[in-house]
N, C-alpha and C positions, 0 to 999 in steps of 0.2 A: 504493499499499499504506499503510494507516494501522496505525501501532504504540503499542500504552497498554500499561502495564503487562508484564506477560506475554501479550498477547495480540494480534494481526495479523489486518484486517479488509482483505478483497482483495475492493472490488467485481466487478472484473474475473470473475474465477473462481466470483465467488459463494461464498466461502469465510471460515470466521471460525476461526482457528485460537487454544486458547489453551493457553503452556505446550509450544510443538510439536503439539501434538492437535489436530484438527480437531475442533472443536466442531459437531455437528447442531443446526442453529436453522429453523424454520418459516421460509418467503419472507418473511410479514407482519415478522417479528419480525427476520429481515437487514435488511430495505427501513428500520423502523425507525430502528435500530442508523446505518445509514449516511446517514441522514435528520439522525440528529443529532449526528454527529463532522462533516459536511461544512458543519453549521451551528453548532456549537460557539462562535463569539465570541456569543450570544446565548440568550435562554430560543426555545424554540418553541414555539408556542401549540399546543393541544388542536386547535384546527379548522386547523391549516395540517399537523399529523401526522395526521387524520384523511383529509384533501386526497390527501396527499403515500403513505399506506399503500393505503387503501381506494382511490384513484383518484373520489373524488366518488360514490362509493355508500353512502347511508343505512346508517349504523351506529351503536350509544351508543356514552358513552365508556365503558363497561365495557369494551367489545372493546381497548379502546386499555388502558385498567389491566390489564387481564388481559395485553396482549403485550409493555408497560414489565417487568410484576413475572416475565413469561419469560426477556427480555432479562438482566435484571439476574441470576434463577439462570444463566444460562448466562455471564456474566462473572464469576459468584461472586461479585455483590452482591447487596447486600436493601436494603428500605425502608430499616431504620435507619442501617447506613453509607451510603451513595448515595455510597461513595468512586468513582462511573460519570456516575452517572446522578442528579441530584438533579431532586425537586421542587419547582415552585414552586407554592403551591397558590392554588387559582382560577386560573390560568395557561397554564402548561404545563411545559415538561420542558426540562434542561438538559443535555449534556456535559460534564464538569469537569473529567473528568483528564486530562492532562498527552497531546499525538499526536504524534508524528512521523511529518512525512509523506514516502513515497520514492516517486521517480517511476518507474517502471518503460518499459520497451519495450511496445507495445499488441503484444496477444496475441490470437487469436482468442477467440471467450467460447464456450465448451463447456456445452449445459444440465446441470446437476446428476443425475447419475444413480441418487442416492439420490432425486430425489424427484418420485416418481409424483404426485401432485398436482397439481403444475405441470403437467402431460400433459392432467389432464382439461377437458374443453370445462368453462367456467362455466357456474354454475348461474344463476340469472334469480331473484331476488326482488323480490316486489312485494308489494303493501299492498292491505287490501281495511277497511272499515270498518264496523263492527257496528251496529244499529238505539240503544244505549246509547254511542255513540261511543269506543269502543275500535278502535285499531287495528292490528291483525292484520295480520303477517307471516306469504306464504306463499313457497315455493320451486319450485322447476321443474325439474328435472335429466333425462335422460339421451331414451330415444326410443321407440318403439314403444306399445304398451298401457296407458293408465294404470292406476296403483298410487297409488292414496292412505295413505299412514303418519299416521295419528292421531300427534297430541301427546303426547309421556309427558314421565318427570322431568324438570321442569328443562331443559332445548329451548334451545338457539341457534343461529340457521342458517348461521350465519358461521361459528364456532366450529365447529360440528362436521364444518363441511367441511376439515378438517384435522387433524383430530382424530380419536387414535388408539383413542378409544371408539368412533365413531360412523363415522370417513371409510371404512371398510370397509363397514358399511351401506349409504353412500347408494353407493358402488362400483357390490356388487353388485347392488343394488334398481334402481339407473339403467342398467346393461347390458343389464338386460333390459325394463326398461318407462321411458314417459315418468310420471317418481316424483316422487308431490306431496305435501310436509310442508310444516309451519306450526307456530309456536311459538304457542302455549296464550296468553290473555291472563294478563300477567304476569309474564311471562318473554322471557329473549330479544330477538329485535326489534319484538317484539309492545310495545306498551304496559306498562307494568310500573305504574303507579298507577288501578288499574279499583275502582269500586265492588263491582259482581257478581263474585263471587269463586265460584260454587256449579258442581257439576254441571251442570246446565242450563245455564248459561252455555256451561263448555266443549261442549257438543252444539249449541248455536245456533253457534260460533264454527268448529265442523267444520261446518253449512249453509254457513253467509256463502265458508267458502273454496273449498266444490266448488263451488258456485253463481259467485263471481268464476273459477275456472278456467274455468267454460263444460263441464263434462263432465255426461255421462248417465246411462250406467250405468258402473260399475267394481269392481272389486273394492277391499278395506277391510283393512290391516293394524293393529290394535291391539296393541304391546307392554307390556306394565304395566300403568298405572291406565288407560293409552291403549286398552288391552283392552275395559273396563267402557263407554268413552266412544262407542266402534264399535259393540257391542251396543246401544246405545241410540239409535245414528243408526239403524242398521239393522233394529231394532223400528220406529221411524218412516217409514222409506222403502222399507221394501219392494220398490218398484221399482226402486230405486236402484243398492243392492248384489247383484253378481253373484255374489263370492264373498266369505266371511270368515275370515281365518286370526288366530288370538289366537296370541301367541307371549309367553312369562311371563307373562301376564295370568290375574286374578282375577275373581271377581262377586263377592266381600267383602270391603272391606277389614280393619283387623287388630281393631277397636271392631265392626263391623261382626260377625266370625265368633268375636267373645271368649264366651268359654261359663263358663270357668271365672274364680275371681278370678286364678290365676295368668296366665291369657294376658290378662286385661283391664289388669294390672299389668303386662306386656313392651310394651302399645299405649301406656298410658301413657309408661315409659319411653323409647319409641321418637320420641314428642312430644318429652320434655322433652331430648332429646338434641339434637335438632333445633335448638329454641329456645337454647341454651347453647352449641352449635359455631358458629352463625352470629350470634349476638348478641354473643359477645366473640370472634368471627373468631380461634375455639381449634382448629386442623388436628386436636388428638389427638380431638374428638366426630365430627368428621366424617369423621375416616377409621376409624369403625367403619359408616358407612354405605360408604363405598369396599371395606372387608372385608368387607361384606354378599353387595354387584354382584357383585363378581370377588374371592372368594375364591383365587382361583388366579394371579389375578394379581401382577407383581414389583412394585416398587418405584416404577418409572415410570410404570407404568400409573395405581397409585395415585394417584399423582400430578396425573396426566393428569386422572386422575377428578377430585379434590378440586381445582385448580384449575377446569374445567368447572364446578364445581357453584357454585361462588364467585362467578365471573362471572358465571351466567344472568339471577340475579334480586337483590332485594332481602332482607336477613333478615327485615323481614316478614312478605313474602310466601313466605317458607319455612315459617315457620311455618305461615299459609294452606294452603296447597299440601299442607304433613303431615294437616293438620284434615281434611278434605276426602277428602283418598283412606285415611283411617282407617275414615272414615262411609260411604267407597261398598257402594253394595247394589243389585245389578242381578239379583237372582236370581229375581225376578217377572217380569222383561223376558227374562230368557235361554230360556224355552220357548215366547217367540214370534218367535223368530228363524226365517225364512222360504229361507236361501241356504245351503247347502253351505257347513259349518265347518271348519278344518282348525285345532286346536291343536297344538302343537308348545311344549314346556316341558323343559327342564333337567331331568334325572330329579334330579338332588342339589343343584336349588336353592334357598339359603340365605335371601335374602329374602324368594321367595312357595314358600312348598310346592308338593310334586305333589302334593296332595288339592285343592287350587283347580284345576289341571288337570283333578280327574276329576272336582268337582262340576264344574263347564263342560261336560264331556262327558257326564254325565247329564242336567243341564239343556237342553240345545241339540240340538234334532231335526237329525238327518242333519248329526251331526257328526263326526269322525274324529281320534282322541288321538295323538300321538308324540312318546317320550319321546326325547330327543337327551343323548348321554352327558360330562355338564358339570354342576357343579356354580354357575356362575357364569350371574347372572341376566342379563344383557347377555354376549350371544357376541364373544367376539373372535377377531382375526383370524388368528391361529394356532391354533388347540383343531380336532382332529377334528370336533366339532357341529358348526361352521360350516359348512362344505361342505353337512352333512347336511342343516341349514339350506335351504339356498338348492336343493338337489335335492329336498327334500318341497313345496319353494315352487313349484319349477319342473314338478313331475309335477302337482300341485294345480291350478294355474292351466290349466296346457295341459291334462289331461284334463277341465276342465269347459268350458273353450271349443270345444273339441271337439265334447264331448255337446251344447251348444247349438249351435253349428254344423247339426250334423246333426240337430237335430231342430229346427230352421229350413227345413232341406231336405226334410224331410218333409213342413212343412205347408204347403211351396210346390207341391209334386210330386204331376201330379193322379193 
């Protein structure tokens, strides 16, 4: 048992207490704290911490920075005070608080009951390289028929795995399918420093991931701006996309759909908020995005969203992302989609208005539209809309597969 200030760390019970109260932390954050305390006599290099926490898997330093920030918050510390964890710039970190070690008799180690993520089968993270030399990371999880999820706003394959924003999405989709998802160029585990930051490059990267995963024909899920990429891919490759699911998607970005002076002013303000919020590392401005994406979220969920945003890419890339998002326009491509399409949209979405879902339904042939009872752009685990989303997804994919199988039987029957 390690004791420091008002905290206690019990590695055998996988338990951190502060002021006598158990503090819930992610397994990677707990492992990071234990390693720093065990080696508190020296500065621990970043490379050593990456190996200790991630077991040799390739992750960027931003993942480590994010975990250190989460750890400091759990301990009541921050980057300015550094009462417990000191940053040695360019080298690593050191645990600097006084520690009292108490040896207790060994007890059987019980798995933490409040960590469902620890019981999940691990995802497989792999890489492929685009023709212009960009490394694109993709992950495979679950089993069953394939489902490809197109990359959306600031993804991070590793951080999403345990994030309260996306973990239930991964679990829900992986329990039914072999889920393939990836980090778009410029963020997450993919290369951040890239030259081509265009919409066409995103579609090309989806082609690259699908080929690397060895997929032939599959359903495609596009969330938010990932819906536009999914539409473009489905039009390019009608022979490969069996079904298309668009969730919180749009065919025109904010600038592309702005028709009035007020709408153009709002689109410009959205970009300016992004520039200021990330350039000055000001959480006040990033909170605007959290409130739009998750208006019914609580403070803990907003903090998790803001932490995820900040850890996924650079300030320069955030501005580039927002610029491309705002000018997306696939309204000319949408009528060319030839596969069955399901459009799911939160009825009172504050980030992407439901009129965008109605536009998609009007443009895409053989499409059906379902509104879900939510204001959140990203559906949360505890709201009624989430099981409805999964139910609609199951119904749509299962019915379509059954129809295809019946059609195949008719073709081969004498």
